[in-house]
C-alpha positions in Angstrom: 117.6 11.5 -114.9 119.5 10.2 -111.6 117.8 9.0 -108.6 119.3 11.8 -106.3 117.9 14.5 -108.9 114.4 12.9 -108.7 114.5 13.1 -105.1 115.6 16.7 -104.9 112.8 17.6 -107.4 110.1 15.9 -105.4 111.2 17.2 -102.1 111.7 20.8 -103.5 108.3 20.9 -105.1 106.6 19.4 -102.1 108.1 22.0 -99.8 107.2 24.7 -102.2 103.6 23.7 -102.5 103.3 23.2 -98.7 104.6 26.5 -98.0 102.3 28.1 -100.7 99.3 26.2 -99.0 100.0 27.3 -95.4 101.3 30.9 -96.2 99.7 32.2 -99.3 96.6 34.4 -98.7 95.7 34.7 -102.3 94.1 31.6 -103.7 95.7 31.5 -107.0 99.3 31.6 -105.3 98.4 28.6 -103.3 98.2 26.5 -106.4 101.3 28.0 -108.3 103.6 24.8 -107.8 101.0 22.5 -109.0 99.9 24.6 -111.9 103.4 25.0 -113.1 104.2 21.4 -113.0 100.8 20.5 -114.5 101.5 22.9 -117.5 104.8 21.1 -118.1 103.2 17.7 -118.0 100.5 18.8 -120.5 102.9 20.4 -122.8 105.3 17.4 -122.9 102.2 15.1 -123.6 100.9 17.4 -126.2 104.3 17.4 -127.9 104.5 13.7 -127.9 100.9 13.4 -129.5 101.9 16.2 -132.1 105.1 14.3 -133.1 103.2 11.0 -133.6 100.5 13.0 -135.8 102.9 14.7 -137.8 104.8 11.6 -138.4 101.7 9.5 -139.3 100.8 12.3 -141.8 104.3 12.2 -143.4 105.1 15.8 -142.5 108.0 14.9 -140.0 110.7 12.4 -140.7 111.7 9.5 -138.4 114.5 11.4 -137.0 112.3 14.4 -136.3 109.8 12.0 -134.5 112.5 10.7 -132.3 113.8 14.1 -131.5 110.5 15.3 -130.5 109.7 12.2 -128.6 113.1 12.3 -126.7 112.2 16.2 -125.9 108.9 15.4 -124.6 110.1 12.6 -122.3 113.0 15.0 -121.1 110.5 17.4 -119.9 107.6 15.0 -118.8 109.8 13.1 -116.3 110.9 16.0 -114.1 107.5 17.8 -114.5 105.7 14.7 -113.6 107.9 14.2 -110.3 107.4 17.8 -109.5 103.7 17.5 -109.8 103.7 14.5 -107.7 105.8 16.3 -105.2 103.4 19.2 -105.2 100.2 17.1 -104.8 102.0 15.4 -101.9 102.9 19.0 -100.3 99.2 20.1 -100.9 97.9 17.0 -99.1 100.0 17.4 -96.2 99.1 21.1 -95.9 95.5 20.3 -96.1 95.2 17.1 -94.3 93.7 18.5 -91.2 90.8 20.2 -93.1 90.1 17.5 -95.7 87.7 14.7 -95.1 88.3 11.0 -95.9 86.5 11.2 -99.3 88.6 14.1 -100.6 91.9 12.4 -99.4 90.8 9.3 -101.3 90.3 11.4 -104.5 93.5 13.0 -104.3 95.3 9.7 -103.5 93.8 8.4 -106.9 95.0 11.4 -108.7 98.5 11.1 -107.1 98.7 7.4 -108.4 97.6 8.4 -111.8 100.2 11.3 -112.0 102.9 8.7 -110.9 101.9 6.3 -113.5 102.1 8.6 -116.5 105.9 9.6 -116.2 106.6 6.0 -115.2 105.1 4.6 -118.2 106.9 7.0 -120.5 110.2 6.3 -118.8 109.7 2.6 -119.0 108.5 2.6 -122.5 111.2 4.4 -124.0 113.9 2.6 -121.9 112.9 -1.0 -122.4 114.8 -3.1 -124.7 111.9 -3.8 -127.1 112.2 -4.0 -131.0 109.7 -1.1 -131.2 112.4 1.1 -129.9 115.1 0.2 -132.2 115.9 3.2 -134.4 116.1 2.5 -138.3 119.5 2.3 -139.9 119.4 5.6 -141.5 118.3 7.1 -138.2 121.3 5.5 -136.5 123.4 7.1 -139.2 121.8 10.5 -138.4 122.6 9.9 -134.8 126.3 9.3 -135.4 126.6 12.3 -137.6 124.6 14.9 -135.7 124.6 13.8 -131.9 127.8 11.8 -131.9 128.8 8.0 -131.9 128.5 7.8 -128.2 124.8 9.0 -128.3 124.1 6.6 -131.1 125.6 3.7 -129.2 123.3 4.4 -126.2 120.3 3.9 -128.5 121.4 0.3 -129.1 123.4 -0.7 -126.0 121.8 -3.7 -124.4 120.0 -5.0 -127.5 121.0 -8.5 -128.9 122.0 -9.0 -132.5 118.9 -11.2 -133.1 116.7 -8.2 -132.5 118.6 -6.0 -134.9 118.1 -8.7 -137.5 114.5 -8.9 -136.8 114.0 -5.2 -137.4 116.8 -4.3 -140.0 117.0 -7.8 -141.8 120.2 -9.9 -142.4 123.4 -7.8 -142.2 125.1 -7.1 -145.6 128.4 -8.5 -144.2 130.1 -9.5 -140.9 133.3 -8.4 -139.5 136.4 -10.8 -139.7 137.9 -11.8 -136.4 135.5 -10.0 -134.1 132.0 -10.1 -133.3 130.2 -7.5 -135.3 127.9 -6.9 -138.5 127.6 -4.2 -141.2 124.6 -2.9 -142.8 124.3 -0.8 -145.7 121.8 2.2 -145.7 120.2 4.1 -148.3 122.5 7.0 -148.0 125.9 5.5 -149.1 126.8 5.0 -145.5 127.4 1.7 -143.6 126.5 1.1 -140.1 128.8 -1.0 -138.2 127.7 -2.7 -134.9 130.0 -4.5 -132.6 128.8 -7.2 -129.9 130.2 -8.7 -126.9 130.6 -12.5 -126.9 127.1 -13.1 -126.0 125.8 -11.1 -128.9 124.9 -7.9 -127.1 125.5 -4.6 -128.6 128.6 -2.7 -127.3 129.5 -0.1 -129.8 128.2 1.4 -133.2 130.2 3.4 -135.8 129.4 4.6 -139.3 131.6 4.3 -142.6 131.2 6.1 -145.8 131.4 4.0 -148.6 
């Protein structure tokens, strides 16, 4: 998600909550922006937990786990930004009638709400070995989501990290930087690097 879109969501949700706080006469209506955003956050976190549980029980495959986690993060980040904006709008609307203790409590809640989507975003975008998909999952990405999508999953990783997760490659490309890994489903995964050994491109070959 772009920085501009994050700012738009934050400002829009803050303005909506401020308007509801100041103008709405019904108590439930005053909290609608915060409630909608909170439901989105809870749903995304629940989906993430559900994906982990079904995968650990052997019900869901690794590809299903990755898709569910990606979808959960896709929902959580904008919902979290909207929730933070709504809380800020609520605080602005109530600042004159709230005492220091209440403001402190809301400030703590705001920081916590900011940390949750930030942690999810950081975890799923860091170049850690934990986030490297399996070879079979990479083949599935190439076939179902396309080569560009599959390449994005590995761009920025070093070839040494792939070796740590996938083991030594079955062969290497001749005359260029790249390695070939065989998979369990008769497909070969070909990974190209730059001169520093950082992944640039991924393709699949059917043997």
